[in-house]
N, C-alpha and C positions, 0 to 999 in steps of 0.2 A: 211631257207628252201632250198635256191639255192644250198647249199653245199650237199644236199642229192641227187642231180641229177647226175646220172651216165653218162658215155660216150654213152651208148645206149639209152639215153633219157628216161629212166624209173624213175619214182618217186616212191620209195619204202618206206614202213614203215612210212607212214604219219599217225599221230594220232594213235599210237599203232597198226599199221598194218591194220587199217580199210579201207583205200582207196588207190588204185593203179591206176595211170594214165599212159597209153602207147600212144606213137605216132606211126602212121603208114603212109605209102605213100598215103593211101586212107582216111586220116583224113578229115571229112566233113567240109565245110565252116561254119562259125559262124551263117550265115543266117539260116542254116538248124537246128541249135540248137540240134545237135546230138553228143555231146561230148561223147567219148567212155570211159566208166568207168568200171573198173574191181573191184568188191567188194570182200573183203576177205570172203571166204565161212564160216569161223568160226563165223563171225559176222552177215552176212546177208543171209547165206544159199544159195549162188549161185556163179557161176564162169563165168557166161555168160557176154557178153558185152551188155551194156544198153544205150538207148538214154537218152539225158538230161531230157526228160519228166519223166523218171523213177527215178529221184533223190529222190523223196519223196514217191515212190510207196511202199517201204518196211516199211514206218513209219505208225504208227497207224493213223486212221482217226482223224484229228485234231478236227473236230466238236464234236466228242464224248467226248472230254475233256473240252468243254466249260461249264462254270458255269453260268446258266441263272437265278439264284435265285435273282439277283438284280432287276429283273422285278417285284418282289413282294414288293419292297420298296414303301412307301407311296407317292413317287413322281409321280407314274403312276396310270392310271385308266385302265379299261378293253380295251378301244380303243387303248391305247398304247401297251398293251400286244398283241392284235390281229395284230397290225401293225408289231411288232417285229417278231412274228411268221410267218406272211405271207411273209414279205420281206426276211427273212432268207430262207424260202422255195423257193422263186423265185430266189434268188441269187445262191443257190445250183445248180439250173438247168440252169442258164443263164450267170454266170460269171466264168471266168477262169483267175486267176491272172497271171499265167505264159504266157498265150497267150496274155493278155493285155499288158504285159511288153515288148513284141517283136514287131518289125515293127515300122511303123510311128506313133508317139504319137498323132499327130494332127488328122490323119485319124481314129485312134482308139477312141479318145475322141468324135469325131463327130458321130461315130457309137454308142457309149455308150449313148450319149444324146438322140439319136433317140430311142434306146431300153428302156431307162429309161422313156421316154415320153410314148412310147407304153404300157409300164407296168403300167402306172398311177402314178409312184412315184414322178414325177416332179410336180404333182398337189399339193404337200405339200409346194411348194415354192411360191405359189400365193394364194390370198384369193378366196373364193367360188364365188364371183361376177365375177371373171375372169376365172372361170373354175377350181378353187382349191377345196380342200376337206373341209376346215374349213373357217369360216367367216374371221378369221385373222390368221397370221402366228402363229403356235404352236411350240415353241422352243424345247419342249421335243420331239416332233415328228421329227423335223429336226436333233436333236442330236442322236436319235435312228437310224434314217436312215443313217446318216454319220458313226456311229459306226459299224453298220452291213455291210454296203458297204465296209468300210475300212478293215474289217476282211477278206473279200473275194477278193477284188481287189482295189488297191490304186487308179488307174485311174478312176474307177467307182465312188469312193468317190469324186475325183476331179471334175468329170463331173457334179455330182449332186450339189456339193458345189458352183461351179461357176454360175450355173443357179440361185441359190438363192442369192449369193452376188451381182451378176451382175444385178439383177432385184429388189433387196430388197428395194432400195431407191425409185424406182417407186411405189412399194407397199405402202411404208410408207409416201411418200411426193408427189407423182405424181397426176396430175389432173385426173379426170375420163376419159378424152379423151386419155391421155397418157397411163393410165392403160389398157384401152380397146384396144389400138393400139398394145401394146407390150406384155402384160402378158399372154393372151391366147396362143400365139405361143411359149412362154417360157415354159408353162406348158405342151404343146403337144410335145415339143422337136423339133419343126420346126424352132425355132430361138435360136441360141447360144448367151449367154450373157457374158459380161466381165466388170470388175471393173478397171478403169484406174485412179489410184491415184498417184503412185510412179513416181519419176523423177530421173535423174542422180544425182542431188544434194539434193533431198528431198525424203527420204524414211521414216525413223522413225520420222523425223521432218517435219510433214505435213505442218506446217505454213510456211515453206520455199519454197513452190511450186512457180514456175516461169512461167508456161504456162499461157498465157494471153488470155482473151476474151473481146473484145471491142464491144460496141453496134454500129450497123449500120442499122438504120431503124428497120425493123421487124426481123432482124437477129443479131446474135453475130458472130464475126469473131475470130476464135481460131488460135493461133500460139504458138508452143512449142513442147516439146518432153516428152513422157511418156515411162518408161522402167520397166522391170520386170512385164510385163502385161500378166497375164494368159489368154489363149485363143486368144492371138494376132494372127491375120491372119485367124482364123476360125469363130470368132464371127460375128454375124449380127448386133450387137449393143454394144456400149461401154458407161458405166457410167463414165463421164469425169469430173474431178475437175479442175477448172481454176480460175485465178485471174481476177475479174471484176472491182475492184476498186483500188484506190490509198492507201487505208488503209493498214498498215503493218500487217504482221503475219497472223493469222487465220481469221481476220475480213473481209478481202477482197475476200474470196473464194466463188465460186458458183459451182453448180452442173448441168450438162447437159446430156441429152440422145443424143448420136451421132450415126447415122446409119453408118455402115461400108463402104457403097458405096458413102459416102459424098465426093465430090471433095475436094482435099486438104488433105485428110487423107490417110496415107500410112504406111505400115509395113516395116521398114527399116532394121530390124535385127531379126534373130531367135537366141534365147539364149538356149544353151544346159546345163542341170544341171544333178546332180547325179541320180535323180529319174525322168526320162524323162517325160515331159508333155509339151504341147504347150505354149511357153513363148517367148515374144519378145518385140521389141521397136516400138513405134508408133511416127509418126511425123505429126504435124498439121501445114500446110502451107497455110495461108489465107483460112482456112476451115470455110465455112459459115453454121451456124446451126440456124434453126428457133428459134426465141425467145420463141415460144410455148413449146420448148423442155427444157426450164429452169425449174428445180425442185425447188419448193418453191419460194423465192424471191432472188434477187441478194444479195450476202453476207451471205446466209444461208448455204453455202457449208460445212463449218467445222462442223456445228451442224448436218447436214445431214450425213456426213461421220461418225461422232462419234455415232450417233443414229443407223446407219446401222451396224456398228461394234459391238455395244452393243448387237444386236440380234445374229449376226453370230459368234462372237469371241468365245463364249462357244462351238459352234459346231466344232471349230478347236480342242478343247480339246476332243470332242467326237470322232473325227477321230483318234487322237492319242490313245485314249482308245481302239478303234477297233484294231489298230496295236498291242497294248500291249496285249490285250486278245488273239489275234491270236498267238503271240509269246509265251505266257504262255501255251496255249493249245498245240502248237507244241512241246514245251519243256517237258511237262508232258508225252506226248506220247513217246517221244524219251527216256527219262530217265527210263521209265518203261521197255523198250525193249532193251536198250543198256547194254551189258555185259562188265565189266572191271575188270581185276584181279580176275576173278571167281565169281564176284558178280554183281548184277544189279546196275546200276548207281543210281537208285532211293533209294537204301538201304544205300547209303553212307551219313554220317552226313553232310558233306560239301554241298552235293547236296540238302539235305532237308532244310538246312539253307537258301540256295540261292533261292529255289523255294518259300519258305515262304515269303521271302522279296519281291519277284516278285508279289505274290498274294496280299500282303499288299499295294504295290504301285498301283496295278490295282484298288482295292476297294476304296482306298483314292481318287484316281483320279475320279472314277465314282461318288463318293459322291459330290465332288466339281462341277463336270460338271452338274449333274442333279439337284443340288441345285440351280445353276444359272439359268438353264432353267425353273425350277419350279417357281422361284421367278418372272421371266419375265412373264410367263404365268398367274400368279396370278394377274397381273395388275401393277406391279412395273414400274414406269415411266423410271427409270434408274437402271441398275444392273451392273454398270461399275466395281465396286470393285469385285463383285462376278464373273463376266465374266472374268476379268483379272486373278483372282486367279485360276479359272478353266483352262484357257488356259495355264497359266504359269506352274501349277503343273502337269497337265496331259501330256503336251509335254515333260517336263523334266523327269517325272516318266517313261513315255513310252520309252524314250531313254535308261534309266537305265535297264528297263525290257528287252528290245531287246538286249542290250549288254550282259546281263546275259545269254540270250538264245543262242547267238552266242558262248559264252564261253563254255556252256554245250554241244553244238553240235560239238565243236572242229573244225577239218578240214572241215567238212561238212558245218559248220556255215559260212565259208568265201568262199564257192564254188559258183561260179556264177550260178544262176538259182535255188538255194535252197530257200525255203520260208523265212528263217530267214535272209539270205543275202539280199534278196529283201526288207524285212522290215527294215533292218539296213539303207539302202539307203533312203527309203521312209519316215522314221520318222525325219530325220535330218532337212529338210526344214521347218517343222512345228514349230520349235523353233525360226524361223526367220519371216515368213510371218504373216500378220495381227498383227504386233507388236512383236518385239523380246522379249525374256525373260527379258532382262534388262529394256526395256520400260514398260513391265507389272509391274515390281517391282516399277518403278517410279509412275505409275498410282495408284497402291495400296497405296503407301506412300502418294501421294497427296490426296487420298480419306480419309486417316486417319489423316493427319496433315494439310491439306490445302496447297495451293500454295503460293509462295512468292509474 
């Protein structure tokens, strides 16, 4: 591509003449997000200069390309269909993915948590006794919400997901006092929650955690480091896993609720990633936590972590599904309108083969995601295999779907600020967090064959 740059700094004939970019002395700063684009009039019907916000203005409305027939599947009842309809309507009027992607991610997420709370959507992450919608967590609802939010704005999905993951163990294992102290404020959006499990040398291998918690009267004293912690620095509370006993491996772990203002707890590093969101490193230095903030009993930490992930792991697949549906919808609108060699891109056999593969990936992912959610909601004590299958397949399938979308968009697909370029960055971390794809395969195999 660099060879196509002329001495006058013009980029010509990119992607069959579709896009031309010119530099000028008045080129705006990146902060203003007004890259000057000149679109070939034969393709887009205009020769004017456009701001970055107009990148997608000529494309068909992506929402008109969405297939919502999956809501008629037997996994759902009328309350789920109403939820999907109402949330999609709210998101259309309240979420802007391009705006959410710009500026400070921590500030954006804080604002999104407040807006999701005001809209009533965070009430789905806590039980009705603490201000929630349902008596217990409904995983199908959680999955639907994550899918729909992800379609509209990745950071909105992130904000919702962390409120659930960061408070889920309190819902499942907390005393009534802990539940009443923390969960109503999580549901209203007044408190931001976080889940602190990973460490520099303990990510996929949870049993290798080194952060220690020693008993000292009516407190536990925590020392250690947690990293890759979402919402680090903006959370009001952290669900922290630490080693309380001398037993090796997973047997000595315990779970605590730690308030962010506890002396001895500090945020030591902010981590930047390809899809910006608040991520950082926590240090615990002689951090005294009331013994009343212990979830379950000492030594229950690994069981608590796995049970919490059992609920929320399938929702990661739902978020990936939302990204994939958006990519497919964007692609269908694009290929219907894009003309190439005198024909519509949608009329070309290669295009039809690719979009059929994309649709197959989306539906197969949806079936696995909502099967896992349905099984959990029916009362299954553990859905470890189903949740791992859903997370594994949906995230990998979404990566393939979005890569196909980028390919069909050509130069526009790798242009900063375009919908599919943003999706390409947003999907990649989902194949890593809450258990990498490789770990999911090991979990599935262990469920089938047992462990050594």
